[in-house]
C-alpha positions in Angstrom: -15.3 -29.5 2.5 -12.0 -29.3 4.3 -11.1 -31.2 7.6 -8.7 -29.6 9.9 -5.7 -31.6 11.0 -5.9 -32.7 14.7 -3.2 -31.5 17.1 -1.9 -34.9 18.0 1.0 -33.4 20.0 -1.4 -31.6 22.3 -3.5 -34.7 22.7 -0.4 -36.7 23.7 0.7 -34.0 26.1 3.9 -33.2 24.4 5.4 -29.8 24.1 6.7 -30.0 20.5 9.0 -27.1 19.6 8.1 -25.1 22.7 10.5 -24.3 25.5 10.7 -26.5 28.7 8.6 -25.4 31.6 10.5 -23.5 34.3 10.4 -25.0 37.8 9.5 -21.8 39.5 6.7 -21.2 37.0 5.1 -24.4 38.0 5.4 -23.5 41.7 4.0 -20.0 41.0 1.0 -21.4 39.0 0.3 -23.9 41.9 0.4 -21.1 44.5 -1.9 -18.9 42.3 -4.4 -21.7 41.7 -4.2 -24.0 44.8 -7.6 -25.6 44.1 -6.9 -26.5 40.5 -6.3 -30.1 39.7 -2.9 -31.1 38.3 -4.5 -31.6 35.0 -5.8 -28.0 35.0 -2.3 -26.7 35.9 -0.8 -28.6 33.1 -3.3 -27.2 30.7 -2.6 -23.7 31.9 1.2 -24.2 31.6 0.8 -26.0 28.2 2.8 -29.0 29.4 2.1 -32.6 30.3 0.6 -33.8 33.6 3.9 -35.7 34.3 5.9 -32.5 34.0 3.7 -30.8 36.6 4.0 -33.8 38.9 7.7 -34.0 38.4 8.2 -30.3 39.4 5.9 -30.7 42.4 7.8 -33.8 43.6 11.0 -31.9 43.2 9.7 -29.0 45.3 8.6 -31.4 48.0 11.9 -33.3 48.1 14.7 -30.8 47.9 17.2 -33.2 49.5 17.5 -35.3 46.3 21.0 -35.8 45.0 20.2 -33.5 42.0 18.9 -30.7 44.2 22.0 -31.0 46.5 24.4 -30.7 43.4 22.4 -27.7 42.2 22.8 -25.9 45.5 26.5 -26.7 45.6 27.0 -25.3 42.1 25.3 -22.0 43.2 27.5 -21.5 46.3 29.9 -18.7 45.8 33.5 -19.2 47.0 34.7 -17.2 50.1 37.2 -14.5 49.7 39.9 -16.8 51.2 39.2 -19.4 48.5 39.4 -16.7 45.8 42.7 -15.4 47.1 44.0 -19.0 47.5 43.2 -19.8 43.8 44.7 -16.5 42.7 48.0 -17.4 44.5 48.0 -20.9 43.0 47.2 -19.9 39.4 48.4 -16.3 38.8 51.4 -15.7 41.1 53.5 -18.6 39.7 53.0 -17.2 36.2 54.3 -13.9 37.5 57.3 -15.5 38.8 56.4 -14.8 42.4 56.6 -17.5 45.1 53.3 -19.1 45.9 
């Protein structure tokens, strides 16, 4: 008789070697299954309950410092900012007055 090893990682709610859950995937899953409990969503996403809760909190509170930094990083510079940077960096190397 052989006894199968228990998947202790699954019982503990850890992901092991799997990739992190994407924030947008959590939001899509919640939208697709609005009546599911958070535990059910965690099981569908194969992640921990705390991961689901964290992503849903983040979606409710986009004004957190982390979210603001993320939005600032995504902002593209204006054309004037690009040209100003070009003038500061490239033109002096070409011997042109800045």
